[in-house]
C-alpha positions as protocol buffer text, in pm:
chain_id: "A"
residue {
  index: 1
  type: MET
  ca { x: -7761 y: 568 z: 4152 }
}
residue {
  index: 2
  type: ALA
  ca { x: -7522 y: 844 z: 4170 }
}
residue {
  index: 3
  type: ALA
  ca { x: -7186 y: 840 z: 4021 }
}
residue {
  index: 4
  type: TRP
  ca { x: -6916 y: 853 z: 4235 }
}
residue {
  index: 5
  type: MET
  ca { x: -6943 y: 1178 z: 4429 }
}
residue {
  index: 6
  type: GLY
  ca { x: -6578 y: 1253 z: 4527 }
}
residue {
  index: 7
  type: ARG
  ca { x: -6377 y: 1533 z: 4391 }
}
residue {
  index: 8
  type: VAL
  ca { x: -6226 y: 1554 z: 4139 }
}
residue {
  index: 9
  type: THR
  ca { x: -5887 y: 1739 z: 4155 }
}
residue {
  index: 10
  type: GLY
  ca { x: -5681 y: 1689 z: 3851 }
}
residue {
  index: 11
  type: PRO
  ca { x: -5284 y: 1856 z: 3820 }
}
residue {
  index: 12
  type: SER
  ca { x: -5156 y: 2113 z: 4072 }
}
residue {
  index: 13
  type: THR
  ca { x: -4821 y: 2230 z: 4203 }
}
residue {
  index: 14
  type: ARG
  ca { x: -4618 y: 2291 z: 4487 }
}
residue {
  index: 15
  type: THR
  ca { x: -4326 y: 2475 z: 4505 }
}
residue {
  index: 16
  type: LEU
  ca { x: -4053 y: 2337 z: 4774 }
}
residue {
  index: 17
  type: THR
  ca { x: -3680 y: 2462 z: 4849 }
}
residue {
  index: 18
  type: PHE
  ca { x: -3431 y: 2197 z: 4827 }
}
residue {
  index: 19
  type: ASP
  ca { x: -3444 y: 2043 z: 5179 }
}
residue {
  index: 20
  type: GLN
  ca { x: -3859 y: 2021 z: 5184 }
}
residue {
  index: 21
  type: LEU
  ca { x: -3814 y: 1765 z: 4842 }
}
residue {
  index: 22
  type: ASP
  ca { x: -3823 y: 1420 z: 4989 }
}
residue {
  index: 23
  type: PRO
  ca { x: -3543 y: 1117 z: 4807 }
}
residue {
  index: 24
  type: ALA
  ca { x: -3809 y: 1027 z: 4580 }
}
residue {
  index: 25
  type: THR
  ca { x: -3948 y: 1350 z: 4473 }
}
residue {
  index: 26
  type: ALA
  ca { x: -3595 y: 1465 z: 4416 }
}
residue {
  index: 27
  type: TYR
  ca { x: -3548 y: 1128 z: 4176 }
}
residue {
  index: 28
  type: ALA
  ca { x: -3812 y: 1223 z: 4010 }
}
residue {
  index: 29
  type: VAL
  ca { x: -3721 y: 1580 z: 3883 }
}
residue {
  index: 30
  type: TRP
  ca { x: -3343 y: 1504 z: 3772 }
}
residue {
  index: 31
  type: ARG
  ca { x: -3473 y: 1194 z: 3587 }
}
residue {
  index: 32
  type: LEU
  ca { x: -3739 y: 1407 z: 3414 }
}
residue {
  index: 33
  type: ARG
  ca { x: -3489 y: 1673 z: 3332 }
}
residue {
  index: 34
  type: GLN
  ca { x: -3248 y: 1425 z: 3220 }
}
residue {
  index: 35
  type: ASP
  ca { x: -3504 y: 1233 z: 3000 }
}
residue {
  index: 36
  type: VAL
  ca { x: -3582 y: 1593 z: 2839 }
}
residue {
  index: 37
  type: PHE
  ca { x: -3312 y: 1760 z: 2828 }
}
residue {
  index: 38
  type: VAL
  ca { x: -3025 y: 1558 z: 2820 }
}
residue {
  index: 39
  type: VAL
  ca { x: -3173 y: 1193 z: 2590 }
}
residue {
  index: 40
  type: GLU
  ca { x: -3470 y: 1402 z: 2387 }
}
residue {
  index: 41
  type: GLN
  ca { x: -3308 y: 1678 z: 2297 }
}
residue {
  index: 42
  type: ASP
  ca { x: -2966 y: 1527 z: 2269 }
}
residue {
  index: 43
  type: CYS
  ca { x: -2789 y: 1773 z: 2494 }
}
residue {
  index: 44
  type: PRO
  ca { x: -2519 y: 1631 z: 2735 }
}
residue {
  index: 45
  type: TYR
  ca { x: -2473 y: 1884 z: 2954 }
}
residue {
  index: 46
  type: PRO
  ca { x: -2450 y: 1918 z: 3381 }
}
residue {
  index: 47
  type: ASP
  ca { x: -2756 y: 1963 z: 3460 }
}
residue {
  index: 48
  type: LEU
  ca { x: -2664 y: 1932 z: 3859 }
}
residue {
  index: 49
  type: ASP
  ca { x: -2509 y: 2253 z: 3818 }
}
residue {
  index: 50
  type: GLY
  ca { x: -2445 y: 2353 z: 4176 }
}
residue {
  index: 51
  type: ARG
  ca { x: -2778 y: 2595 z: 4181 }
}
residue {
  index: 52
  type: ASP
  ca { x: -3068 y: 2309 z: 4299 }
}
residue {
  index: 53
  type: ASP
  ca { x: -2961 y: 2300 z: 4652 }
}
residue {
  index: 54
  type: GLU
  ca { x: -2915 y: 2703 z: 4729 }
}
residue {
  index: 55
  type: PRO
  ca { x: -3088 y: 2859 z: 4961 }
}
residue {
  index: 56
  type: GLY
  ca { x: -3281 y: 3094 z: 4741 }
}
residue {
  index: 57
  type: THR
  ca { x: -3347 y: 2826 z: 4467 }
}
residue {
  index: 58
  type: ARG
  ca { x: -3720 y: 2731 z: 4429 }
}
residue {
  index: 59
  type: HIS
  ca { x: -3859 y: 2359 z: 4261 }
}
residue {
  index: 60
  type: VAL
  ca { x: -4200 y: 2375 z: 4125 }
}
residue {
  index: 61
  type: LEU
  ca { x: -4366 y: 2083 z: 4075 }
}
residue {
  index: 62
  type: LEU
  ca { x: -4691 y: 1979 z: 3901 }
}
residue {
  index: 63
  type: GLU
  ca { x: -4826 y: 1650 z: 3975 }
}
residue {
  index: 64
  type: ASP
  ca { x: -5152 y: 1463 z: 3955 }
}
residue {
  index: 65
  type: ASP
  ca { x: -5184 y: 1118 z: 4164 }
}
residue {
  index: 66
  type: GLY
  ca { x: -4825 y: 1150 z: 4296 }
}
residue {
  index: 67
  type: ALA
  ca { x: -4663 y: 1148 z: 3958 }
}
residue {
  index: 68
  type: LEU
  ca { x: -4406 y: 1463 z: 3851 }
}
residue {
  index: 69
  type: LEU
  ca { x: -4564 y: 1580 z: 3572 }
}
residue {
  index: 70
  type: GLY
  ca { x: -4364 y: 1919 z: 3533 }
}
residue {
  index: 71
  type: TYR
  ca { x: -4111 y: 2122 z: 3666 }
}
residue {
  index: 72
  type: ALA
  ca { x: -3919 y: 2468 z: 3664 }
}
residue {
  index: 73
  type: ARG
  ca { x: -3666 y: 2590 z: 3845 }
}
residue {
  index: 74
  type: VAL
  ca { x: -3629 y: 2954 z: 3990 }
}
residue {
  index: 75
  type: LEU
  ca { x: -3337 y: 3088 z: 4101 }
}
residue {
  index: 76
  type: ASP
  ca { x: -3259 y: 3390 z: 4345 }
}
residue {
  index: 77
  type: ASP
  ca { x: -3019 y: 3586 z: 4103 }
}
residue {
  index: 78
  type: ASP
  ca { x: -2985 y: 3856 z: 4398 }
}
residue {
  index: 79
  type: GLU
  ca { x: -3149 y: 4148 z: 4170 }
}
residue {
  index: 80
  type: VAL
  ca { x: -3348 y: 3922 z: 3950 }
}
residue {
  index: 81
  type: TRP
  ca { x: -3534 y: 3635 z: 3962 }
}
residue {
  index: 82
  type: ARG
  ca { x: -3396 y: 3339 z: 3739 }
}
residue {
  index: 83
  type: VAL
  ca { x: -3687 y: 3088 z: 3600 }
}
residue {
  index: 84
  type: GLY
  ca { x: -3492 y: 2783 z: 3445 }
}
residue {
  index: 85
  type: ARG
  ca { x: -3506 y: 2412 z: 3345 }
}
residue {
  index: 86
  type: VAL
  ca { x: -3899 y: 2425 z: 3244 }
}
residue {
  index: 87
  type: VAL
  ca { x: -4020 y: 2093 z: 3118 }
}
residue {
  index: 88
  type: LEU
  ca { x: -4292 y: 1864 z: 3087 }
}
residue {
  index: 89
  type: ALA
  ca { x: -4313 y: 1487 z: 3075 }
}
residue {
  index: 90
  type: ARG
  ca { x: -4403 y: 1374 z: 2742 }
}
residue {
  index: 91
  type: PRO
  ca { x: -4797 y: 1245 z: 2793 }
}
residue {
  index: 92
  type: ALA
  ca { x: -4856 y: 1571 z: 2952 }
}
residue {
  index: 93
  type: ARG
  ca { x: -4757 y: 1809 z: 2657 }
}
residue {
  index: 94
  type: GLY
  ca { x: -5018 y: 1959 z: 2462 }
}
residue {
  index: 95
  type: GLN
  ca { x: -5253 y: 2019 z: 2759 }
}
residue {
  index: 96
  type: GLY
  ca { x: -5194 y: 2339 z: 2844 }
}
residue {
  index: 97
  type: LEU
  ca { x: -4999 y: 2244 z: 3141 }
}
residue {
  index: 98
  type: ALA
  ca { x: -4696 y: 2476 z: 3077 }
}
residue {
  index: 99
  type: ASP
  ca { x: -4916 y: 2744 z: 3139 }
}
residue {
  index: 100
  type: VAL
  ca { x: -4928 y: 2615 z: 3471 }
}
residue {
  index: 101
  type: VAL
  ca { x: -4603 y: 2548 z: 3547 }
}
residue {
  index: 102
  type: LEU
  ca { x: -4506 y: 2877 z: 3408 }
}
residue {
  index: 103
  type: GLN
  ca { x: -4772 y: 3044 z: 3613 }
}
residue {
  index: 104
  type: ALA
  ca { x: -4629 y: 2882 z: 3940 }
}
residue {
  index: 105
  type: ALA
  ca { x: -4308 y: 3011 z: 3895 }
}
residue {
  index: 106
  type: LEU
  ca { x: -4378 y: 3352 z: 3838 }
}
residue {
  index: 107
  type: GLU
  ca { x: -4595 y: 3317 z: 4173 }
}
residue {
  index: 108
  type: ALA
  ca { x: -4277 y: 3221 z: 4309 }
}
residue {
  index: 109
  type: CYS
  ca { x: -4087 y: 3539 z: 4215 }
}
residue {
  index: 110
  type: PRO
  ca { x: -4207 y: 3842 z: 4364 }
}
residue {
  index: 111
  type: GLY
  ca { x: -4071 y: 4188 z: 4379 }
}
residue {
  index: 112
  type: ARG
  ca { x: -3808 y: 4145 z: 4119 }
}
residue {
  index: 113
  type: ASP
  ca { x: -3775 y: 4109 z: 3725 }
}
residue {
  index: 114
  type: VAL
  ca { x: -3765 y: 3766 z: 3601 }
}
residue {
  index: 115
  type: VAL
  ca { x: -3497 y: 3676 z: 3325 }
}
residue {
  index: 116
  type: LEU
  ca { x: -3498 y: 3338 z: 3158 }
}
residue {
  index: 117
  type: ASP
  ca { x: -3333 y: 3220 z: 2858 }
}
residue {
  index: 118
  type: ALA
  ca { x: -3577 y: 3049 z: 2644 }
}
residue {
  index: 119
  type: GLN
  ca { x: -3523 y: 2834 z: 2349 }
}
residue {
  index: 120
  type: SER
  ca { x: -3588 y: 3072 z: 2049 }
}
residue {
  index: 121
  type: PRO
  ca { x: -3902 y: 2840 z: 1920 }
}
residue {
  index: 122
  type: LEU
  ca { x: -4066 y: 2925 z: 2288 }
}
residue {
  index: 123
  type: ALA
  ca { x: -4024 y: 3276 z: 2273 }
}
residue {
  index: 124
  type: ALA
  ca { x: -4372 y: 3400 z: 2145 }
}
residue {
  index: 125
  type: TRP
  ca { x: -4536 y: 3153 z: 2432 }
}
residue {
  index: 126
  type: TYR
  ca { x: -4321 y: 3363 z: 2699 }
}
residue {
  index: 127
  type: GLY
  ca { x: -4412 y: 3625 z: 2508 }
}
residue {
  index: 128
  type: GLY
  ca { x: -4783 y: 3547 z: 2611 }
}
residue {
  index: 129
  type: HIS
  ca { x: -4678 y: 3529 z: 2998 }
}
residue {
  index: 130
  type: GLY
  ca { x: -4520 y: 3897 z: 2980 }
}
residue {
  index: 131
  type: PHE
  ca { x: -4161 y: 3799 z: 2849 }
}
residue {
  index: 132
  type: ALA
  ca { x: -3958 y: 4048 z: 2636 }
}
residue {
  index: 133
  type: VAL
  ca { x: -3663 y: 3978 z: 2470 }
}
residue {
  index: 134
  type: ASP
  ca { x: -3369 y: 4130 z: 2601 }
}
residue {
  index: 135
  type: GLY
  ca { x: -3057 y: 4049 z: 2432 }
}
residue {
  index: 136
  type: ALA
  ca { x: -2902 y: 3848 z: 2087 }
}
residue {
  index: 137
  type: GLU
  ca { x: -3016 y: 3473 z: 2025 }
}
residue {
  index: 138
  type: PHE
  ca { x: -2737 y: 3248 z: 2131 }
}
residue {
  index: 139
  type: LEU
  ca { x: -2615 y: 2872 z: 2129 }
}
residue {
  index: 140
  type: GLU
  ca { x: -2644 y: 2661 z: 2415 }
}
residue {
  index: 141
  type: ASP
  ca { x: -2599 y: 2319 z: 2340 }
}
residue {
  index: 142
  type: GLY
  ca { x: -2626 y: 2337 z: 1974 }
}
residue {
  index: 143
  type: ILE
  ca { x: -2996 y: 2482 z: 2065 }
}
residue {
  index: 144
  type: PRO
  ca { x: -3064 y: 2881 z: 1961 }
}
residue {
  index: 145
  type: HIS
  ca { x: -3209 y: 3072 z: 2313 }
}
residue {
  index: 146
  type: LEU
  ca { x: -3286 y: 3417 z: 2349 }
}
residue {
  index: 147
  type: PRO
  ca { x: -3232 y: 3618 z: 2683 }
}
residue {
  index: 148
  type: MET
  ca { x: -3580 y: 3738 z: 2770 }
}
residue {
  index: 149
  type: ARG
  ca { x: -3720 y: 3934 z: 3049 }
}
residue {
  index: 150
  type: ARG
  ca { x: -4050 y: 4011 z: 3258 }
}
residue {
  index: 151
  type: SER
  ca { x: -4068 y: 4352 z: 3441 }
}
residue {
  index: 152
  type: ASN
  ca { x: -4220 y: 4336 z: 3792 }
}
residue {
  index: 153
  type: LYS
  ca { x: -4413 y: 4629 z: 3713 }
}
residue {
  index: 154
  type: MET
  ca { x: -4690 y: 4374 z: 3559 }
}
């Protein structure tokens, strides 16, 4: 007898505006960001900064069977796109899924350069996605960061 004949899809991404986030998904996003950035990294900061609901903001979700595994936020900063809040849930780490999240975020950034502030230890990883250091290292919430830019000519 044949094994289950259904299709296995695995994790997939969705890119949504704020208005497209249903309450349960929005809660999962904010909880993941809080769990990692505020609790795990011990950085109490105002995560709800007023930019999540801007018309040009895009929320990139990596989900598997209804569970939020990863997230990134894309902001429309007029002349550039800004990627931030790139995060994976602890069980999703070490599987290459951050690449999936970042690639989906980049697909939401047409026609302009993309900038981000990378935690310094992750600069080489972002470099593998076409980003280059674009300024001096700085501290944000006690964590060293590097400004990085990816040309839209890629």
